[in-house]
C-alpha positions in Angstrom: -5.3 -18.2 -10.1 -3.6 -18.1 -13.7 -1.5 -15.6 -15.1 -2.0 -16.7 -18.6 -1.4 -14.4 -21.7 0.4 -12.0 -19.1 4.3 -11.4 -19.5 4.8 -11.8 -15.7 3.7 -15.5 -15.7 6.3 -16.1 -18.4 8.8 -14.1 -16.2 8.6 -16.2 -13.0 8.4 -19.5 -14.9 11.7 -18.7 -16.9 13.9 -16.1 -15.5 16.4 -17.6 -13.0 14.3 -20.8 -11.9 15.5 -24.2 -11.8 12.9 -27.1 -11.2 14.3 -29.6 -8.8 13.6 -33.2 -8.1 10.6 -34.0 -5.8 8.8 -37.2 -4.4 7.0 -39.0 -7.4 3.5 -38.2 -6.0 4.4 -34.5 -6.1 4.5 -31.4 -8.6 8.0 -30.2 -9.1 9.3 -27.8 -6.6 11.1 -24.5 -8.3 14.3 -23.1 -7.1 14.9 -19.4 -7.6 18.1 -17.6 -6.7 17.6 -14.3 -4.3 21.3 -13.2 -3.6 23.2 -16.0 -5.3 26.5 -14.6 -4.7 28.5 -13.6 -1.4 28.8 -10.0 -2.6 25.2 -9.5 -3.1 24.3 -11.1 -0.1 26.8 -8.7 1.7 25.2 -5.7 -0.2 21.7 -6.8 1.2 22.9 -7.2 4.7 24.6 -3.9 4.6 21.6 -2.3 3.4 19.6 -3.3 6.2 22.0 -3.0 8.9 23.3 0.4 8.1 22.8 3.4 10.0 21.7 1.4 13.2 19.2 -0.7 11.0 17.4 2.3 9.9 15.9 0.7 6.9 14.5 -2.1 9.1 12.7 0.4 11.3 11.5 2.5 8.2 10.1 -0.5 6.5 6.4 -0.8 6.5 4.0 -4.1 6.4 3.7 -5.3 3.1 0.1 -4.4 2.0 -0.3 -6.9 -1.1 -3.3 -9.2 -0.9 -3.9 -8.7 2.7 -7.6 -9.3 2.7 -9.8 -12.1 0.9 -13.4 -12.8 0.8 -14.8 -16.0 1.7 -17.0 -18.3 3.9 -16.3 -21.3 6.3 -17.4 -24.7 4.6 -18.2 -28.0 6.3 -17.1 -30.3 3.5 -13.8 -31.7 4.5 -10.5 -31.4 2.4 -9.4 -34.8 1.2 -5.6 -35.4 1.8 -3.6 -36.4 -1.3 -2.0 -39.0 0.9 -1.0 -40.3 4.3 -0.3 -37.6 7.2 3.3 -37.2 8.1 5.4 -34.8 10.0 9.1 -33.6 10.4 10.1 -33.0 14.1 11.2 -29.6 15.2 14.5 -28.7 16.7 13.6 -26.9 20.2 13.9 -23.4 20.0 15.8 -21.5 22.7 13.0 -20.3 25.0 13.8 -16.8 26.0 12.7 -15.0 29.5 9.3 -13.9 30.1 8.6 -10.8 27.9 11.0 -11.5 25.3 10.3 -12.4 21.9 10.6 -16.2 20.9 13.4 -16.9 18.9 12.1 -19.0 15.9 9.7 -16.3 14.7 10.8 -12.9 13.1 10.3 -10.6 10.3 11.2 -11.2 6.6 12.2 -7.7 5.1 12.6 -7.0 1.3 12.1 -4.1 -1.3 8.6 -4.2 -2.7 7.5 -3.2 -6.4 7.1 0.2 -5.3 10.8 0.4 -4.1 10.4 0.8 -0.7 11.3 -1.5 2.2 8.6 -3.9 3.7 8.0 -6.9 5.9 6.2 -9.9 6.3 6.4 -12.6 9.1 8.8 -15.6 8.7 9.7 -18.7 10.8 12.7 -20.7 11.0 12.4 -24.5 10.1 14.3 -27.4 10.8 16.2 -29.0 7.8 19.2 -30.8 7.0 21.5 -27.7 6.8 19.7 -25.7 9.5 19.0 -22.8 7.1 15.3 -22.6 6.2 12.8 -19.9 6.6 9.1 -20.3 5.7 6.6 -17.5 4.6 4.1 -16.3 2.2 4.8 -17.1 -1.6 3.8 -13.5 -2.2 6.2 -12.2 0.5 9.0 -13.8 -1.8 8.0 -13.7 -5.3 7.0 -10.3 -6.7 3.5 -10.5 -8.0 3.3 -6.7 -8.7 6.0 -6.2 -11.4 8.0 -7.9 -14.1 10.6 -8.9 -11.4 10.9 -12.6 -10.3 11.5 -12.3 -6.8 11.6 -9.4 -4.1 14.7 -7.6 -3.6 17.3 -7.4 -0.8 15.2 -10.4 1.1 16.3 -11.1 4.4 15.1 -12.7 7.8 15.5 -11.3 11.4 14.4 -13.8 14.0 13.4 -12.6 17.4 12.6 -9.0 15.8 11.3 -6.3 18.4 11.3 -2.8 18.0 14.0 -2.5 15.5 16.5 -5.0 17.2 18.3 -7.8 15.5 18.9 -10.1 18.6 19.9 -12.9 16.7 21.5 -11.5 13.7 20.3 -11.0 10.3 20.3 -13.7 7.4 20.2 -13.1 4.1 18.3 -15.4 1.7 20.1 -17.4 -1.1 17.3 -19.7 -2.7 13.8 -19.3 -2.6 11.4 -22.6 -3.3 7.9 -22.5 -4.4 5.4 -24.8 -6.2 5.5 -24.8 -10.0 1.9 -23.8 -9.8 2.8 -20.6 -8.2 5.8 -19.9 -10.1 3.9 -20.4 -13.4 0.3 -19.3 -12.7 0.1 -17.8 -9.4 -2.0 -20.4 -8.1 -2.7 -19.0 -4.6 -3.6 -22.7 -3.4 0.2 -22.9 -3.3 0.9 -19.3 -2.0 3.8 -20.5 0.2 7.5 -20.4 0.2 10.7 -21.9 1.8 13.9 -19.9 1.6 17.5 -21.3 2.3 19.4 -18.5 4.1 23.1 -17.7 4.4 24.7 -17.9 7.8 23.8 -14.9 10.1 25.6 -11.5 10.2 26.1 -8.7 12.7 27.3 -5.4 12.0 30.2 -3.7 13.9 30.3 0.1 14.8 32.7 0.6 11.4 30.1 -1.5 9.5 31.9 -4.5 9.1 30.1 -7.8 8.9 30.7 -10.7 11.1 29.3 -14.2 10.5 28.0 -15.9 13.7 26.7 -19.5 12.5 23.5 -21.1 11.1 19.9 -20.2 11.7 18.6 -23.1 13.5 21.8 -23.6 15.3 21.3 -20.1 16.9 17.5 -20.1 17.3 16.0 -23.4 16.9 13.5 -24.5 14.1 9.9 -25.5 14.0 8.6 -29.1 12.5 6.4 -29.6 9.8 3.0 -31.6 9.6 1.1 -32.5 6.3 -2.1 -34.3 5.2 -3.9 -33.5 8.4 -7.6 -33.3 8.9 -9.1 -29.9 10.2 -10.6 -28.8 13.4 -7.3 -29.1 15.4 -6.5 -26.5 17.7 -3.9 -24.3 16.1 -1.4 -21.4 17.3 -0.8 -18.5 14.9 2.2 -16.4 15.5 2.9 -13.1 13.4 3.4 -9.5 13.6 0.1 -8.1 12.8 -0.1 -4.4 12.1 -3.5 -1.9 12.4 -6.9 -2.3 13.7 -9.9 -4.4 12.9 -12.1 -2.5 10.5 -14.8 -1.7 13.2 -12.4 0.5 15.2 -13.2 -0.9 18.4 -10.0 -2.6 19.3 -6.5 -1.1 19.9 -4.5 -1.4 16.7 -1.8 -4.0 16.5 1.7 -2.2 16.2 3.5 -4.9 14.3 6.4 -4.2 16.6 6.0 -7.3 18.7 5.0 -10.8 18.1 1.5 -12.0 18.7 -0.2 -15.3 19.2 -3.8 -16.3 18.6 -5.3 -19.8 19.1 -8.3 -21.4 17.5 -9.7 -24.5 15.3 -9.1 -24.7 11.7 -11.9 -25.5 8.9 -12.1 -25.7 5.3 -12.9 -22.5 3.1 -14.1 -21.2 -0.2 -12.8 -17.7 -1.3 -14.9 -15.7 -4.0 -11.8 -13.5 -5.0 -9.1 -16.4 -5.4 -10.1 -18.9 -7.5 -8.6 -21.9 -5.9 -10.3 -24.8 -3.9 -7.8 -26.0 -1.1 -8.0 -23.2 1.5 -8.3 -23.5 5.2 -9.0 -21.1 7.9 -8.3 -20.4 11.7 -10.1 -18.4 14.1 -7.8 -15.2 14.6 -8.4 -11.5 15.0 -5.0 -10.4 13.2 -5.5 -7.7 10.6 -3.7 -8.5 7.3 -0.8 -6.3 7.2 2.3 -7.6 9.1 0.3 -11.2 9.3 1.1 -12.4 5.8 3.7 -15.1 6.3 2.4 -16.0 9.9 3.0 -19.5 10.9 0.4 -21.9 11.9 1.5 -24.4 14.5 -0.1 -27.8 15.7 0.9 -29.1 19.0 2.4 -26.0 20.4 0.1 -25.8 23.3 1.4 -29.1 24.5 5.1 -28.0 24.1 7.5 -26.8 27.1 10.2 -25.8 24.5 8.5 -23.4 22.3 8.3 -26.1 19.6 5.4 -27.3 17.4 4.6 -28.4 13.7 3.9 -25.8 11.0 0.7 -26.6 9.2 -0.3 -23.5 7.6 1.0 -20.1 6.3 -1.3 -16.9 6.5 -1.8 -15.4 2.9 -4.7 -13.1 3.8 -7.5 -12.5 6.5 -11.1 -12.5 6.2 -14.2 -11.3 7.7 -16.3 -14.4 7.4 -19.5 -13.4 9.3 -20.1 -9.7 7.9 -19.7 -7.9 11.3 -16.8 -5.4 9.9 -14.1 -7.4 12.1 -11.5 -9.6 10.8 -12.2 -13.3 12.2 -10.2 -15.5 10.3 -6.8 -16.1 8.7 -6.5 -18.0 5.6 -3.9 -20.5 4.3 -3.2 -22.9 1.6 -3.9 -26.5 2.9 -0.5 -28.5 3.4 -0.6 -31.6 1.5 2.0 -33.9 0.1 3.0 -31.1 -2.6 3.7 -28.5 0.3 6.0 -31.1 1.9 7.6 -31.8 -1.6 8.5 -28.0 -1.6 9.8 -27.7 2.0 11.8 -31.2 1.3 13.6 -29.6 -1.5 15.3 -27.2 0.5 17.2 -29.8 2.7 19.6 -30.4 -0.2 21.0 -27.0 -0.4 23.8 -25.8 2.0 24.5 -22.0 2.1 27.7 -21.1 3.8 28.7 -17.7 5.1 28.7 -14.4 3.2 31.8 -13.2 4.8 
């Protein structure tokens, strides 16, 4: 979906973004700074951790582009190359009833100046410091700003707790078509985060190590055929529109499972979307991870093969039945791989 003739498109393409190297078959990933200095990262961490995490608790689910309109189609998506994958680093499996560690919430300040959140996922990478989420949960598509402010990740988030500390984003990587044109075929982002921090009773920050060293990281799969059973993990908030189901709270991690399929959307003019059976509402679900082979795993690990960018009611019964993602091809892999070259370090 192009932003042609709109100033925002120029802003995202030019302000603070750097094109980095990618495999020859892929478009160029774009790197943008989030908190580029230790002092700005400390400011972001303090904002979210101060007063017992009051801003975390008061944040609301991001409500930008949560619902899309489309239909399921039988025409298969043609991969742009051979299938491939990056293996996961097994996550720590918590006791029954506790939130798994690789998933959590990404928090940020929206264009409205208020604290919001989406879902995020820790990913395996060279420096153990990458988070995956939706592109519009990192880039600000609602104002002239390039990225959303004070961007952080809290793995294992539940009821306001930060059990595995808080990780401030340093660099965001997106596809250049999303950066320049808001092409929703490319609505995904991968973020390098600093080492985690916790806050003492006096407000002092202490570093506690790399994200994936602490919580594990999911793998990555691309150029796969549709039809496979896929597990969706996220923090949905709110009810289905028919009102017959109890609303999701957005406070605990939820999981749904279903097959994937190709989709066409009427309100996002792009042509490489996939859907998965899922009853989640859109708010809170943005950025939810789609994992292949998770059901066969004994260690909480699988292969990321989709990111929720919205939900849809495809059969017109006034219930959400489908989560929607860009198709993960070689160009998604190129953006993900670009993050592997960036060490981030501590903020204190």
